[in-house]
N, C-alpha and C positions, 0 to 999 in steps of 0.2 A: 724400884717400882718393877712390879712382876708383869703385866700385859700393857698395851699401847695401843687401844682404839680410838682415841679421841683426844679432847685437851684438857680434859679432867685427869688425865692421868699425867700429865708431866707436871704438875705439883706447882708450886708460885711459878707465876709464869716469868715476871721479872729475872727472877734466878735463874731459869733456866734460857733466858734468853743472854744473862751474863755467862752463863758456864758456854754457849755456844761463842760466845767471841773469845772465850778462853780456848774452846779446842780449836776453833779457826787459828788460831796464834803459833797455835802448837801442835799439828794434828797426830803426833805421834810420841805424845807425851804417856800414854794412857796405857802400850802395850802389853804393859804385864796383865791388862785384866783380862784380855783375850788370850793368852798363852794357854795352848792345849784344850782352848773351847772351838765347837763347832758352829756353826749357823746352817740353818738349811731354809732355800729362800724358794718358796712354793709360787710357783705362776700359773693360774687360771686363764690369765688375758696376756695380750703381750704389752712390754714393757722397752724403752730406754733409758731415760733417764733413772728410773726407780732402781732397775736392776742394775745398772754402773756404778749409780750413787751408792747405792748399799751396798753391793759388793765392795767398793773402794772403802768405805766409813770400816768395814767389819777387816778389812785388812790393814788400814791406820790403826785398828785396836789389836791386832796381833791375832786374829781369829784365821779358823780356818772355814774355807766359805763351799757348800755345794749347793748348785742352783737346777731346780728339778721344774721343766716345762710341762705339764701334764698334757698337754695338748701335742708333746713331740716325742716322742720316745718311753711314755710311761702308758700304764693301763687305764682305759675309760675306767671315770670313776661314777660307781652311783652314790647320789647324795641324799635321796629320799629313804623313809625307815619304813619298813613293812614291805615293800615290794616284792614281786619274782623275778628276780632277775635274768629273766630268758631273752633278754635283749642283746643290745652290742655292749653293755655294760660289766665289765671283767670282775671289779673289785669293788667293794662300798669302803666308803670312807670309813667307816668306824673299825675298820681292820687298819686301813692305811695309815691313819691319822697317828695310833700307837706306835706303829712300827716305823713311822717315819721319826717318832720322839725317841725313838731307840740309840738312833745315829745323830742326836745331835743334842746340844745346849739350848739353844735357841731356836723359834722359828720365823719368819716373815711370810704375810699370806698375802698376795693379790687376786681378790676376786670383785667383778665388777657385777653392778645389778643384771640382771637378766629380762625384767620387764614381764617374766612369766607369772606373778603372784607378787604385789605390793608389797603386802605382810609378810614374805620369806625375805622381802630384801629387806626391808626396815627393820624386820629382827635380825637382821645379819646373820643369817643361818649358815652360810659355811663358817666364816671366822670364829663364830659362837664354838661349834663344834670342835674346832680346832682347840681353843681355850678349855672346851671342857674335857675332851679327851688324850691329849697329846702329852699330859703331864708337864709340859715345861713351857717357859714365857714363850709368849707370843705378843708379835706386833705386826698393826695392819698396812701393808704396802698399798694400798688402795682395796677399800669395799664398796660395799653396796650403795651405802649412806654419806662414806666419811674419805678424805686423802687427807689423815693429819701428818704425814711427812712431809707433803708438798704445802700445806697449810704453814707450816713449822717454818718452813723455810721463804713464804712469801712472808711470815711477819719481821722474820732477822733481814730479808731482804729492804722491808719498808723502815726499819729501825736503822740500818745502815746508810737510807739515802732522803731520809725525812728531814727537810729545811726548818719546821717549825713542832714544837712539842707537842700540839695536837692537829694533825694533819686529818683533811678532810680526804676521805678512802672510798672508793667508790665501785662498786660490784656490777658490769652492765651485762645484760643476758647481749650475746651476739648469734648471727643467724649460722645455721649449718645445714650440709645434705641429710645428715644423718639422727638418730634419736640418741643421745647420750645421758647417760647417769646424771643425776643431781650430786652425786659425791663431791666434787670440787667447790662447786658453788657453796654445799652444804656447810663444809668444814672452812671453808674461806668465812664463810659468815659468822660460824660457831667461835674460831679464833680471834677476832676480830673482835666480836662483842666483848671479847674478854678483859679488851684494851679501853682506855677513855676516849679513842679516835673519834672524828665525826664521820658516821661510818651510815653510807645509802647503798641502796640497794637499786637497781633500773631495772626494769624489763617491760614488756607488752603484757597487756592484761591475759590472763589465761596461763601464763608461766610461773604464778604464785610458790614462792617453797614451803616447803613445812614450818609451819611458824614456831616450832621450837629451834628451829636454826636460826630464821629471821630476828628472832629475839628481838632486840633494842633499836634495829635499825631500822632507819626512816625508809618506807618505799616510796619510791616516784615512780612512775609510769610516763612521764615526759622525759627521755633521754638528753636531749640537751637542755634541760633545768637543770637534771640531775649533774650535769656535767661541771657547771659552773662554781668556780672558784674551786676545783676538784686540784688534789695535790697528787692523787695517783689514783689511776682507772686500771681495775683490774677487769678484763674482759673475758667473758667464757659463755658458752651455750649449755644450755638444758633442758633434756626435755622437760612435757607436761608432769608434775605431781600430784596433782587433784583427781579424784574421779570425777565420771568415767573415763576420761584417757591418758590416762597414768601411761608414762612409757612412750606416750604419742609427740608427733611434732606436728602443731597446730598452724604454723608458718613457717617460712624461711625469707622474712621478710629483711631485703637487703640495706631498707632504709636505717637499720640496728647497725650495720655494719661501723666499725670504728675508723675515722677519716681524719683527715688532719683540720678539716673545719671545725670539726665536732673537739680536737683536742686544744684547739683556738679558745674554745670558749672557758678551758682550764686556765688553772693558776702554773701554766707551764708544768702539765703534770707528767710524772713518770706511766710510761705506759708497761704494764704486766699481764703474761699471760703463762699457764701451765706448760704450754708446748706437750704435743706438737700442735700446730695452729694451722687454720686453712687459710692461705693468704688469700686477702679479697673478698673474703667471707665473712672472718673474724674481725680481720683488721686489714687496711692497706697496705702495699708495700712500703707506701711512704711512710708510716706512722710506724711499723715495726722494724725499720731500717734508721731511723730518727736518731739523733742524740739522746731523746728520752726515754729511749726502748732500755728497760733494764733485761729483757726477758733469758738472758745470757746471764748475767751475774745471779739472778735468781732460781735460774737450774742449778749454777755452781753451788749454791748454797743447801741442795738436797744434799750432797753428800756433809755437810753439817749437823745437819737435822737429824741424818740418819745414826752418824758419830755420837751423837748425843744421847739420842733414845736407846741405842745399843749399851755405851757406856751406863747409862742408868742402869739398865735390864742385868748386866755384868757385875754393877756394882752391888746387885742383890742378890745374886746367886752365893 
């Protein structure tokens, strides 16, 4: 595997899951792969789980790790081509990227949607330039439209906790005070569509996702109906995808908050969320603190998803 930005890059999904369980059983068995290899992690946006889990995964594989926070201690980067750089941007991405490539063997990039231009966001302008100009394998630590390391960890977690071969998995929109990208929801839908799970997406009207990510999922606008008989509830907020309101918040309808009453409609479902989570907006304290909440094991599996991805990349060098 040269680059990793979506489920399509991981290869056979069943084999990738089995590899994840093998890695989880012995995290230090492949240190020879990363010996004398360097990973540079580039953060255009804040991170807790992604930074820590990916750095730990690289260390498990024997790699050296360099972390660069673009917003702290680095030159401000210009990303547009053809501009006159007479403002506050000191360095252009077209010079910065190949220089970064000189210092490492693998590059991880985290860059959220900016909501300035839908086309730029959905063409993945930032990570695409790293792939084009760095000369190194590049993997996504969340981009404008997808968060594949999170989705891979989500799938690992569902496989570990499922009680039936074909569980009902529900992705539900939930309210949030700020406009958030569609990346986690898009990516989760894309990965779950590669399984044979019974998959339902529920959200208020106006919050439809890009159809290419919705895929074969059933869309249900009645949240309670969607929850009926569910085995897993995955809560996430996202802003509007469709024009002319791309990136906007249409409402903060608290009736969509995941609470105990709605969870009682499920088949004793597990609750999932990528974190960080706004308590009593996305989900009530009662639900996230319940025995059915698996947000911590889900977060722990971020180390495993990152390690499998890095292992595959290192094996291709």
